[in-house]
C-alpha positions as CSV (number, residue, x, y, z in Angstrom):
1,X,158.3,160.0,96.1
2,X,155.3,161.4,97.9
3,X,155.7,159.2,100.9
4,X,159.3,160.2,101.6
5,X,160.3,160.3,105.3
6,X,163.6,161.3,106.8
7,X,165.2,160.2,110.0
8,X,167.4,157.6,111.7
9,X,166.7,153.8,111.3
10,X,167.0,151.2,113.9
11,X,167.3,147.7,112.3
12,X,166.5,146.0,115.5
13,X,162.9,147.1,115.0
14,X,162.3,144.9,111.9
15,X,163.0,141.3,111.0
16,X,166.5,140.5,109.8
17,X,165.3,139.7,106.2
18,X,164.9,143.5,105.7
19,X,168.2,144.6,107.1
20,X,170.1,144.5,103.8
21,X,167.7,147.1,102.3
22,X,167.6,149.4,105.4
23,X,169.8,152.6,105.5
24,X,171.3,154.0,108.6
25,X,169.6,157.4,107.8
26,X,167.3,159.0,105.3
27,X,167.7,162.6,104.2
28,X,165.7,164.9,102.0
29,X,168.8,165.6,99.9
30,X,172.6,165.4,100.0
31,X,172.9,168.9,101.4
32,X,170.7,168.1,104.3
33,X,173.3,165.5,105.6
34,X,175.0,166.8,108.8
35,X,178.8,166.5,108.1
36,X,179.8,167.3,111.6
37,X,177.7,164.4,112.9
38,X,179.3,162.0,110.5
39,X,182.8,163.2,111.5
40,X,181.9,162.8,115.2
41,X,180.9,159.2,114.6
42,X,184.3,158.4,113.1
43,X,183.3,158.6,109.4
44,X,186.2,159.7,107.2
45,X,185.4,158.4,103.7
46,X,182.3,159.6,101.8
47,X,181.1,157.4,99.0
48,X,178.8,159.2,96.7
49,X,176.4,158.1,93.9
50,X,176.1,160.5,90.9
51,X,172.7,160.5,89.1
52,X,169.8,161.9,91.1
53,X,172.1,162.2,94.2
54,X,174.7,164.7,93.2
55,X,173.0,165.9,90.0
56,X,170.1,165.1,87.8
57,X,170.3,162.1,85.4
58,X,172.7,162.8,82.5
59,X,173.3,166.4,83.7
60,X,176.5,168.1,84.9
61,X,175.1,171.4,86.1
62,X,175.6,171.0,89.9
63,X,173.7,173.3,92.2
64,X,175.8,175.7,94.3
65,X,174.5,174.0,97.4
66,X,176.0,170.7,96.3
67,X,179.3,172.2,95.4
68,X,179.4,174.0,98.8
69,X,178.6,170.8,100.6
70,X,181.5,169.0,98.8
71,X,183.9,171.8,99.6
72,X,182.9,171.9,103.3
73,X,183.4,168.1,103.5
74,X,186.8,168.4,102.0
75,X,187.8,171.3,104.3
76,X,186.8,169.2,107.3
77,X,189.2,166.4,106.2
78,X,186.8,164.0,104.6
79,X,188.0,161.9,101.7
80,X,185.4,161.7,98.9
81,X,185.0,159.1,96.3
82,X,182.3,158.8,93.6
83,X,181.4,155.2,92.9
84,X,179.5,154.6,89.7
85,X,178.8,151.9,87.1
86,X,178.1,154.5,84.4
87,X,179.1,153.7,80.8
88,X,179.7,157.4,80.2
89,X,183.3,157.4,81.2
90,X,184.0,160.9,79.8
91,X,181.1,162.4,81.7
92,X,182.4,160.8,84.9
93,X,185.9,162.2,84.3
94,X,184.5,165.7,83.8
95,X,182.4,165.4,87.0
96,X,185.5,164.2,88.9
97,X,187.5,167.2,87.7
98,X,184.8,169.7,88.4
99,X,184.3,168.5,92.0
100,X,187.9,167.6,92.7
101,X,187.0,164.1,93.9
102,X,188.3,160.6,93.1
103,X,186.2,158.0,91.3
104,X,185.9,154.2,91.3
105,X,184.2,152.2,88.5
106,X,183.4,148.5,88.6
107,X,180.7,145.9,88.5
108,X,177.1,147.0,88.7
109,X,175.7,147.8,92.2
110,X,174.7,146.1,94.4
111,X,177.9,144.2,93.8
112,X,180.3,144.7,96.7
113,X,183.3,145.1,94.3
114,X,183.2,148.9,93.9
115,X,182.8,149.5,97.6
116,X,185.7,147.2,98.4
117,X,187.9,148.9,95.8
118,X,187.1,152.3,97.3
119,X,188.1,151.0,100.8
120,X,191.4,149.7,99.4
121,X,192.0,152.9,97.4
122,X,191.7,155.1,100.5
123,X,193.0,152.5,103.0
124,X,189.9,152.7,105.1
125,X,187.9,150.2,107.1
126,X,184.2,149.7,106.4
127,X,183.2,151.4,109.6
128,X,185.1,154.5,108.6
129,X,183.1,154.9,105.3
130,X,179.5,155.9,104.6
131,X,177.6,155.6,101.3
132,X,175.2,158.3,100.0
133,X,172.7,157.4,97.3
134,X,169.1,157.6,96.1
135,X,168.4,154.0,95.2
136,X,167.6,151.3,97.8
137,X,168.1,148.4,95.5
138,X,171.6,149.5,94.4
139,X,173.3,152.1,96.6
140,X,171.8,151.0,100.0
141,X,171.8,147.3,99.3
142,X,175.4,147.3,97.9
143,X,176.8,149.3,100.9
144,X,175.1,147.0,103.4
145,X,176.5,144.0,101.6
146,X,180.0,145.5,102.0
147,X,179.5,146.2,105.7
148,X,179.3,150.0,105.1
149,X,176.6,152.2,106.5
150,X,174.4,154.0,104.0
151,X,172.4,157.2,103.8
152,X,169.3,157.1,101.6
153,X,168.5,160.5,99.9
154,X,165.4,161.4,98.1
155,X,165.6,161.2,94.3
156,X,166.0,164.5,92.5
157,X,163.2,165.7,90.3
158,X,163.4,164.8,86.6
159,X,163.7,161.7,84.4
160,X,165.8,158.7,85.0
161,X,167.1,155.6,83.2
162,X,164.2,153.2,82.1
163,X,165.8,150.3,83.8
164,X,165.9,152.2,87.1
165,X,162.1,152.2,87.1
166,X,162.1,148.5,87.8
167,X,164.2,149.2,90.9
168,X,161.8,151.9,91.9
169,X,158.9,149.5,91.7
170,X,160.6,146.9,93.9
171,X,161.7,149.7,96.2
172,X,158.1,150.8,96.6
173,X,157.1,147.3,97.7
174,X,159.9,147.3,100.3
175,X,159.3,150.8,101.7
176,X,156.6,149.9,104.2
177,X,158.7,147.1,105.7
178,X,161.8,149.3,105.9
179,X,160.0,152.3,107.3
180,X,159.1,150.2,110.4
181,X,162.7,150.7,111.4
182,X,162.5,154.5,111.1
183,X,162.7,156.2,114.5
184,X,160.3,159.1,113.9
185,X,159.2,161.7,116.5
186,X,155.5,161.7,117.1
187,X,155.0,165.1,115.5
188,X,156.7,163.9,112.3
189,X,154.3,161.1,111.5
190,X,153.2,161.1,107.8
191,X,149.8,161.9,106.5
192,X,147.9,161.4,103.3
193,X,149.7,159.3,100.7
194,X,152.8,159.1,102.9
195,X,150.8,157.5,105.7
196,X,149.3,155.0,103.3
197,X,152.7,154.0,101.9
198,X,154.1,153.6,105.4
199,X,151.5,151.0,106.3
200,X,152.3,147.3,106.1
201,X,151.2,145.9,102.8
202,X,148.3,143.9,104.4
203,X,146.9,147.1,105.9
204,X,146.8,149.3,102.8
205,X,143.5,150.5,101.4
206,X,144.2,149.1,97.9
207,X,144.8,145.6,99.4
208,X,141.5,145.8,101.3
209,X,139.7,147.0,98.2
210,X,141.2,144.3,96.1
211,X,140.1,141.6,98.5
212,X,136.5,143.0,98.7
213,X,136.5,143.4,94.9
214,X,137.4,139.7,94.6
215,X,134.6,138.7,96.9
216,X,132.1,140.8,95.0
217,X,133.6,139.5,91.7
218,X,133.2,136.0,93.0
219,X,129.5,136.4,93.7
220,X,129.0,138.1,90.3
221,X,130.9,135.3,88.7
222,X,128.6,132.7,90.3
223,X,125.6,134.7,89.0
224,X,127.1,135.1,85.6
225,X,128.2,131.4,85.4
226,X,124.9,130.1,86.7
227,X,122.7,132.1,84.3
228,X,125.0,131.3,81.4
229,X,124.9,127.6,82.2
230,X,121.1,127.6,82.5
231,X,120.7,129.5,79.3
232,X,123.2,127.3,77.4
233,X,122.7,123.9,78.9
234,X,119.4,123.6,80.9
235,X,116.5,125.6,79.5
236,X,114.5,123.8,76.8
237,X,111.7,124.9,74.6
238,X,109.7,122.4,72.5
239,X,112.1,119.6,73.5
240,X,115.2,121.4,72.4
241,X,117.7,123.7,74.2
242,X,117.0,127.4,73.5
243,X,120.7,128.0,73.0
244,X,120.6,125.6,70.0
245,X,117.4,127.2,68.7
246,X,118.9,130.7,69.0
247,X,122.2,129.5,67.5
248,X,120.5,127.9,64.4
249,X,118.5,131.1,63.9
250,X,121.5,133.3,64.1
251,X,123.6,131.1,61.8
252,X,120.8,130.9,59.2
253,X,119.8,134.6,59.4
254,X,123.3,136.1,59.7
255,X,125.7,133.6,58.2
256,X,128.6,136.0,57.6
257,X,128.4,137.5,61.1
258,X,128.3,134.1,62.9
259,X,130.7,132.3,60.5
260,X,133.2,132.0,63.4
261,X,130.9,129.5,65.3
262,X,131.6,125.8,65.0
263,X,128.1,124.8,66.0
264,X,124.7,126.3,67.0
265,X,125.6,126.8,70.7
266,X,128.8,128.5,69.7
267,X,126.8,131.1,67.8
268,X,124.5,131.6,70.8
269,X,127.4,131.8,73.2
270,X,128.1,135.6,72.9
271,X,124.4,136.4,73.2
272,X,123.8,134.2,76.2
273,X,127.1,135.3,77.8
274,X,126.2,139.0,77.4
275,X,122.8,138.5,79.0
276,X,124.3,136.8,82.0
277,X,127.1,139.3,82.3
278,X,124.7,142.3,82.3
279,X,122.7,140.8,85.1
280,X,125.8,140.1,87.2
281,X,127.0,143.7,86.4
282,X,124.1,145.1,88.4
283,X,125.2,143.1,91.4
284,X,128.7,144.3,91.1
285,X,127.8,148.0,91.0
286,X,125.6,147.8,94.1
287,X,128.2,146.0,96.2
288,X,131.3,147.7,94.9
289,X,129.9,151.1,95.4
290,X,128.7,150.6,99.0
291,X,131.2,148.0,100.3
292,X,134.4,147.8,98.2
293,X,135.0,151.5,97.6
294,X,132.7,152.8,100.4
295,X,131.0,155.5,98.4
296,X,128.4,157.3,100.4
297,X,125.6,159.7,99.4
298,X,123.5,160.0,96.2
299,X,125.1,163.1,94.7
300,X,127.3,161.3,92.1
301,X,125.4,158.0,92.0
302,X,124.2,158.4,88.4
303,X,127.6,159.6,87.1
304,X,129.2,156.7,88.9
305,X,126.6,154.3,87.4
306,X,127.4,155.6,83.9
307,X,131.1,155.3,84.4
308,X,130.8,151.9,86.0
309,X,128.7,150.5,83.1
310,X,131.1,152.0,80.6
311,X,134.0,150.1,82.3
312,X,131.9,147.0,82.8
313,X,130.6,146.9,79.2
314,X,134.2,146.9,78.0
315,X,135.0,144.3,80.6
316,X,132.0,142.4,79.4
317,X,133.2,142.5,75.8
318,X,136.6,141.2,76.9
319,X,134.8,138.5,78.9
320,X,132.4,137.4,76.2
321,X,135.1,137.7,73.5
322,X,137.5,135.5,75.3
323,X,134.8,133.0,76.3
324,X,133.6,132.8,72.7
325,X,137.1,132.2,71.4
326,X,137.9,129.5,73.9
327,X,134.5,127.8,73.4
328,X,134.8,127.7,69.7
329,X,138.5,127.0,69.1
330,X,139.9,125.2,72.2
331,X,140.1,121.4,71.8
332,X,138.1,119.3,74.1
333,X,134.5,118.6,75.1
334,X,131.9,121.3,75.0
335,X,131.5,121.3,78.8
336,X,135.3,121.7,79.3
337,X,135.5,124.5,76.7
338,X,132.5,126.2,78.5
339,X,134.1,126.1,81.9
340,X,137.6,127.1,80.7
341,X,136.1,129.9,78.6
342,X,134.1,131.4,81.4
343,X,137.0,131.2,83.9
344,X,139.6,132.7,81.5
345,X,137.3,135.5,80.3
346,X,136.2,136.4,83.8
347,X,139.8,136.5,85.1
348,X,141.1,138.9,82.5
349,X,138.0,141.0,82.7
350,X,138.3,141.2,86.5
351,X,141.7,142.9,86.3
352,X,140.3,145.4,83.8
353,X,137.2,146.0,85.9
354,X,139.1,146.5,89.2
355,X,141.5,149.1,87.8
356,X,138.7,150.9,85.9
357,X,136.4,151.0,89.0
358,X,139.1,152.2,91.3
359,X,140.7,154.8,89.0
360,X,137.6,155.9,87.0
361,X,134.1,154.7,87.9
362,X,134.3,155.4,91.7
363,X,137.0,158.0,91.7
364,X,136.6,160.8,94.2
365,X,135.9,164.3,93.0
């Protein structure tokens, strides 16, 4: 995690709703935990997670530093217990034998069951134990639910179980709230991505960009919708809507290509929609460049314009394609199909356009 920050946590600094996810301490790794400090605080039972805390996922090759830390803890008088919900019982038995520590298996964390079993096994009170693990949503939450303090360690490098990635995603959402309880010296404040992740969700750059993008998208949608409506429903020529005239021409001249259309306006829909979207696209580029993503200078403007139109054209195809499908195949009146088609197509295309603009079109060199 690029935004990792170590230190002590004071839960009184944050609302109670976040207390269950907040550790007592965060450390860069297991070996950075001060055993003497824990002993002085009355801790006698160390509860340890395995994967990405003691050793990399699925591995058994413990680093010399981890083995040394375990031996020092044992020599000081600590009782040590691995708590794990692994299904690889034989691997857990080998790890227990290699390290010379006890193990407890039970229900999946964050269930309190394993923590309570460990307390019973070693005849210890919750205040005498401390949990060490790398996952906020399992190790830390489970320990807090059992009334046991927890130390959150940084995940080791390397792969992990696919299901764990869901926990990591939720963990990322909670990090900024939990980090408000971190008591950090002034010279240890994060910078770069760490500072961004430490901000409240409402203050993050991506949230501001998303809101601005939505405003710009709203104005472009109005432009797109208005032009489409006028082209399809308002503008006449020789007493007939030009959309009907165009649709009849397309269906008679290219019958195989426009076979999908249920009527003349249905055939004209992709053409009219594309014209309106291309005009709205110019509005989006100007405002997203200068306001949403705050790009300055002329050096990369043409390259950004090319990238933006590449993303937007694909978005436009998504928009027009969905609009055409809804308009031609959804039950209901033509007006209802028109409105629903424009809204649905624009919504899906907006997601594509935001991600493409942020990650590609207006990316910084």
